[in-house]
SEVO-90499 format. One line per 8 residues: number of its first residue (from 1); their letters; for each residue x, y, z of N, C-alpha, C. Coordinates in nm, 4 decimals, decimal comma. Each point is the difference from the previous one (the first is absolute). Example, Ala and Ser with C-alpha at 12.3 -4.5 7.8 and 13.67 -1.06 7.14 Angstrom:
REM SEVO-90499
1> as> 1,3190:-0,5690:0,7800:-0,0890:0,1190:0,0000:0,0900:0,1200:0,0000; -0,0350:0,1050:-0,0720:0,0820:0,1190:0,0060:-0,0770:0,1090:0,0730
END
This chain:
REM SEVO-90499
1> miyyllav> -0,6983:-1,0103:1,6631:0,0361:-0,0336:-0,1326:-0,0865:0,0355:-0,0739; -0,1323:-0,0026:0,0170:-0,1109:0,0591:-0,1083:0,0177:0,1375:-0,0068; 0,0210:0,0728:0,0868:0,0144:0,1425:-0,0021:0,1380:0,0495:-0,0947; 0,0986:-0,0880:0,0205:0,1229:0,0202:-0,0835:-0,0249:-0,0295:-0,1722; -0,0861:-0,1125:-0,0107:-0,0377:-0,0360:-0,1408:-0,0897:0,1199:-0,0399; -0,1141:0,0476:0,0785:-0,0630:0,1051:-0,0494:0,0672:0,1228:-0,0378; 0,0918:0,0400:0,0911:0,0863:0,1248:-0,0350:0,0920:-0,0286:-0,1183; 0,0517:-0,1126:-0,0531:0,0748:-0,0111:-0,0957:-0,0837:-0,0160:-0,1068
9> afmsgltf> -0,1353:-0,0333:-0,0187:-0,0768:-0,0083:-0,0985:-0,0457:0,1453:-0,0422; -0,0297:0,0840:0,1311:-0,0528:0,1347:-0,0187:0,1197:0,0731:-0,0858; 0,1296:-0,0062:0,0567:0,1019:0,0826:-0,0268:0,0541:-0,0300:-0,1424; -0,0002:-0,1558:-0,0217:0,0258:-0,0437:-0,1533:-0,0816:0,0627:-0,0949; -0,1369:-0,0148:0,0203:-0,1077:0,0754:-0,0833:0,0198:0,1310:-0,0252; 0,0163:0,0829:0,1081:0,0329:0,1383:-0,0052:0,1231:0,0326:-0,1117; 0,1155:-0,0769:0,0466:0,1274:0,0111:-0,0624:-0,0109:-0,0215:-0,1478; -0,0960:-0,1339:-0,0293:-0,0172:-0,0137:-0,1295:-0,0605:0,1126:-0,0922
17> tvygidky> -0,1183:0,0508:0,0702:-0,0515:0,1065:-0,0591:0,0908:0,1334:-0,0278; 0,0692:0,0314:0,0946:0,0971:0,1152:-0,0209:0,0860:-0,0295:-0,1125; 0,0372:-0,1219:-0,0125:0,1105:-0,0215:-0,1068:-0,0835:0,0364:-0,1340; -0,1225:-0,0517:-0,0096:-0,0853:0,0114:-0,1202:-0,0061:0,1345:-0,0493; -0,0416:0,0895:0,1282:-0,0289:0,1446:-0,0087:0,1444:0,0595:-0,0533; 0,1075:-0,0200:0,0704:0,1339:0,0434:-0,0672:0,0247:-0,0203:-0,1381; -0,0199:-0,1195:-0,0498:0,0081:-0,0519:-0,1197:-0,0627:0,0867:-0,0987; -0,1445:0,0103:0,0297:-0,0992:0,0944:-0,0807:0,0714:0,1378:0,0020
25> kavkqkhr> 0,0326:0,0512:0,0930:0,0725:0,1323:0,0257:0,1196:0,0189:-0,0973; 0,0881:-0,1116:-0,0058:0,1051:-0,0175:-0,0779:-0,0253:0,0227:-0,1449; -0,0964:-0,0882:-0,0317:-0,0344:0,0032:-0,1694:-0,0715:0,1461:-0,0220; -0,0669:0,0568:0,0764:-0,0709:0,1154:-0,0346:0,0912:0,1294:0,0243; 0,1252:-0,0219:0,0680:0,0962:0,0948:0,0204:-0,0571:0,1071:0,0970; -0,0626:-0,0554:0,1147:-0,0454:0,0879:0,1035:0,1014:0,0077:0,1298; -0,0563:0,0551:0,0937:0,1007:0,0045:0,1281:-0,0065:-0,1322:0,0540; 0,1219:-0,0690:0,0358:0,0096:-0,1314:0,0787:-0,0021:-0,0131:0,1079
33> ikeaslll> -0,0251:-0,1239:0,0324:0,0042:-0,0407:0,1543:0,1706:-0,0119:0,0458; 0,0228:0,0520:0,0965:0,1496:-0,0012:0,0439:0,0411:-0,1519:0,0052; 0,1229:-0,0510:-0,0520:0,0730:-0,1028:0,0209:-0,0022:-0,0658:0,1509; 0,0335:0,1163:0,0701:0,0145:-0,0461:0,1550:-0,1391:-0,0349:0,0531; -0,1003:0,0332:-0,0302:-0,1484:-0,0303:0,0285:-0,0261:-0,1511:-0,0382; 0,0386:-0,0112:-0,1415:-0,0333:-0,1274:-0,0539:0,0803:-0,1154:0,0945; 0,1284:0,0191:0,0193:0,0819:-0,0896:0,0800:-0,0309:-0,0171:0,1415; -0,0620:0,1183:0,0768:-0,0276:-0,0167:0,1144:-0,1256:-0,0800:0,0268
41> mavflgaa> -0,0926:-0,0046:-0,0926:-0,1133:-0,0673:-0,0134:0,0197:-0,1615:-0,0137; 0,0925:-0,0293:-0,0793:0,0459:-0,1293:-0,0015:0,0738:-0,0484:0,1326; 0,0791:0,0866:0,0562:0,0631:-0,0341:0,1256:-0,0911:-0,0367:0,1040; -0,0934:0,0906:0,0212:-0,1338:-0,0079:0,0829:-0,1221:-0,1202:-0,0340; 0,0444:-0,0867:-0,0266:-0,0926:-0,1237:-0,0112:-0,0652:0,0132:-0,1519; 0,0461:0,0677:-0,0924:-0,0556:0,0128:-0,1288:0,1031:-0,0736:-0,1109; 0,0636:-0,0755:0,0418:0,1100:-0,0515:-0,0913:-0,0651:-0,0957:-0,1098; -0,1051:-0,0697:0,0464:-0,0682:-0,0899:-0,0927:-0,0487:0,0791:-0,1219
49> gaiagsii> -0,0678:0,1128:0,0405:-0,0801:0,0795:-0,0923:0,1063:0,0866:-0,0883; 0,1210:0,0237:0,0511:0,0831:0,0815:-0,0640:0,0785:-0,0898:-0,1187; 0,0026:-0,1343:0,0273:0,0708:-0,0836:-0,0942:-0,0958:-0,0234:-0,1040; -0,1374:-0,0160:0,0353:-0,0988:-0,0326:-0,0838:-0,0300:0,1096:-0,1034; 0,0030:0,1314:0,0636:-0,0153:0,1226:-0,0845:0,1339:0,0214:-0,1082; 0,1053:-0,0400:0,0579:0,1035:0,0088:-0,0990:-0,0224:-0,0934:-0,0970; -0,0379:-0,1084:0,0097:-0,0150:-0,0984:-0,1105:-0,1199:0,0268:-0,0811; -0,1226:0,0406:0,0527:-0,1112:-0,0074:-0,0851:-0,0033:0,1453:-0,0485
57> fnhktqkl> 0,0602:0,1090:0,0349:0,0081:0,1200:-0,0545:0,1314:0,0324:-0,0783; 0,0821:-0,1091:0,0195:0,1292:0,0110:-0,0526:0,0674:0,1505:0,0360; -0,0026:0,0163:0,1366:0,0299:0,1178:0,0712:0,1376:-0,0021:0,0947; 0,0917:0,0685:-0,0180:0,1001:-0,0163:0,0850:0,0824:-0,1350:-0,0052; 0,0021:-0,0609:-0,1281:0,0642:-0,1400:0,0017:0,1444:0,0264:-0,0430; 0,0525:0,1248:-0,0302:0,1230:0,0000:-0,0410:0,0899:0,0680:0,0912; -0,0458:0,0548:0,1147:0,0722:0,0476:0,1274:0,0296:-0,1051:0,0951; 0,1269:-0,0111:0,0040:0,0677:-0,0995:0,1066:-0,0648:0,0139:0,1405
65> sftaintl> 0,0151:0,1186:0,0386:-0,0628:0,0447:0,1340:-0,1409:-0,0603:0,0321; -0,0779:0,0245:-0,0991:-0,1532:-0,0369:0,0183:0,0188:-0,1667:0,0122; 0,0598:-0,0689:-0,0923:-0,0128:-0,1380:-0,0083:0,0695:-0,0412:0,1250; 0,1101:0,0397:0,0414:0,0593:-0,0389:0,1361:-0,0882:0,0009:0,1228; -0,0303:0,1463:0,0204:-0,0876:0,0114:0,1094:-0,1327:-0,0747:-0,0011; -0,0586:-0,0024:-0,1085:-0,1329:-0,0697:0,0004:0,0330:-0,1435:0,0410; 0,0970:-0,0600:-0,0776:0,0258:-0,1508:0,0375:0,0307:-0,0166:0,1570; 0,0852:0,0847:0,0608:0,0498:-0,0164:0,1246:-0,1145:0,0097:0,0730
73> sfsahlll> -0,0970:0,1110:-0,0098:-0,1075:0,0118:0,0804:-0,1041:-0,1089:-0,0136; -0,0050:-0,0494:-0,0972:-0,0957:-0,1245:-0,0123:0,0525:-0,1126:0,0689; 0,1248:-0,0211:-0,0065:0,0597:-0,1203:0,0726:-0,0096:0,0203:0,1564; 0,0230:0,1444:0,0350:-0,0334:0,0146:0,1728:-0,1363:-0,0074:0,0143; -0,0984:0,0410:-0,0833:-0,1414:-0,0260:0,0405:-0,0302:-0,1534:0,0026; 0,0424:-0,0637:-0,0977:-0,0230:-0,1405:-0,0065:0,0587:-0,0531:0,1475; 0,1167:0,0226:0,0173:0,0685:-0,0624:0,1398:-0,0760:0,0562:0,1168; -0,0299:0,1260:-0,0044:-0,0826:0,0284:0,1285:-0,1415:-0,0848:-0,0083
81> glwlyfng> -0,0717:-0,0141:-0,0953:-0,1149:-0,0778:-0,0109:0,0104:-0,1549:0,0510; 0,1148:-0,0401:-0,0464:0,0258:-0,1500:0,0387:0,0206:0,0053:0,1606; 0,0900:0,0782:0,0412:0,0425:0,0204:0,1118:-0,1551:0,0019:0,0975; -0,0893:0,0939:-0,0315:-0,1166:0,0311:0,0633:-0,0999:-0,1216:0,0001; 0,0072:-0,0706:-0,1249:-0,0753:-0,1089:-0,0047:0,0379:-0,1291:0,1050; 0,1436:-0,0286:0,0063:0,0424:-0,1131:0,0725:0,0455:0,0437:0,1289; -0,0027:0,1276:0,0631:0,0154:0,0362:0,1212:-0,1135:0,1086:0,0724; -0,1099:0,0133:-0,0613:-0,1021:0,0853:0,0229:-0,1179:-0,0709:0,0375
END
């Protein structure tokens, strides 16, 4: 369980940082991070960071695909964490 929490914390922090970098690049009109990369980071244990980054940086909030995938990923990570807690 502790390794799962550490992995989620690490990936969420990394994803949050990448959302901030992408927002900075968007404002400065520089080369952006691919949307697929942002979504994959959310799916692979970074959903909490993706949601926090979206809210704090006001980034990708209008895109339904981001909202849906981030929310579903977060729900799956939460359910997995609960399962590991009660069964692990």
